C-alpha positions in Angstrom: 34.8 -10.2 47.1 33.1 -8.4 44.0 29.7 -7.0 44.8 26.7 -6.5 42.2 27.2 -3.6 39.9 23.6 -3.1 40.0 21.3 -2.6 42.6 19.7 -6.0 43.7 16.1 -6.4 43.9 14.2 -9.2 45.9 10.9 -10.6 45.7 8.4 -10.6 48.6 8.7 -14.5 48.8 12.6 -14.2 48.7 12.9 -11.5 51.6 10.3 -13.6 53.7 12.6 -16.8 53.0 15.4 -15.2 54.0 13.7 -13.8 57.1 12.6 -17.6 57.9 16.0 -18.7 57.5 17.7 -16.1 59.2 14.8 -17.1 62.1 16.1 -20.5 61.9 19.6 -20.2 62.1 19.3 -17.8 65.3 17.3 -20.4 67.0 19.8 -23.0 66.3 22.7 -21.3 67.1 20.6 -20.1 70.5 20.1 -23.7 71.0 23.5 -24.9 70.2 25.0 -22.2 72.8 22.8 -23.0 75.8 24.0 -26.6 75.1 27.2 -25.6 75.3 27.0 -23.4 78.6 24.7 -26.2 79.9 27.6 -28.8 79.4 30.3 -26.5 80.9 28.2 -25.9 83.8 27.4 -29.7 84.5 31.2 -30.1 84.2 32.1 -27.5 86.4 29.5 -29.0 89.0 30.2 -32.7 88.4 33.9 -33.0 86.7 33.2 -36.9 86.8 30.7 -36.0 83.8 33.5 -34.3 81.6 34.2 -37.4 79.6 30.6 -37.9 78.8 30.2 -34.4 77.9 33.1 -33.6 76.0 32.3 -35.1 72.7 28.8 -33.1 72.6 30.6 -29.9 73.5 33.5 -30.1 71.3 31.0 -30.6 68.1 29.1 -27.7 68.6 31.3 -24.9 67.6 31.9 -26.4 64.1 28.0 -27.1 63.9 27.3 -23.5 64.2 30.3 -22.2 62.0 28.9 -24.6 59.5 25.2 -23.4 59.7 26.6 -19.6 59.4 28.9 -20.5 56.6 25.9 -22.4 54.4 23.5 -19.3 55.1 26.3 -17.0 54.3 26.9 -18.7 50.6 23.0 -19.2 50.3 23.0 -15.1 51.2 25.7 -14.2 48.7 24.4 -16.1 46.0 21.0 -14.4 46.2 22.7 -11.1 46.2 24.6 -12.0 43.4 27.7 -11.5 45.2 30.7 -13.6 43.6 33.7 -15.0 45.2 37.1 -15.1 43.2 
């Protein structure tokens, strides 16, 4: 993955936006992880709830991975990192 050959300069607004996006992503990931943990705990305590909880539980990892990938691509674009 080629990196920029020159220093990268970000405006205060770009840094502010990146910080906001990082904060939002951290919040969303923490929420999704908390929901996953709660689902597993509920299944452990009430196995009969497993079928109802399973769909939501299995969708969360992909949601987290997609959010991280999207942010990563946007960050690479801002920093001028190119993909082959």
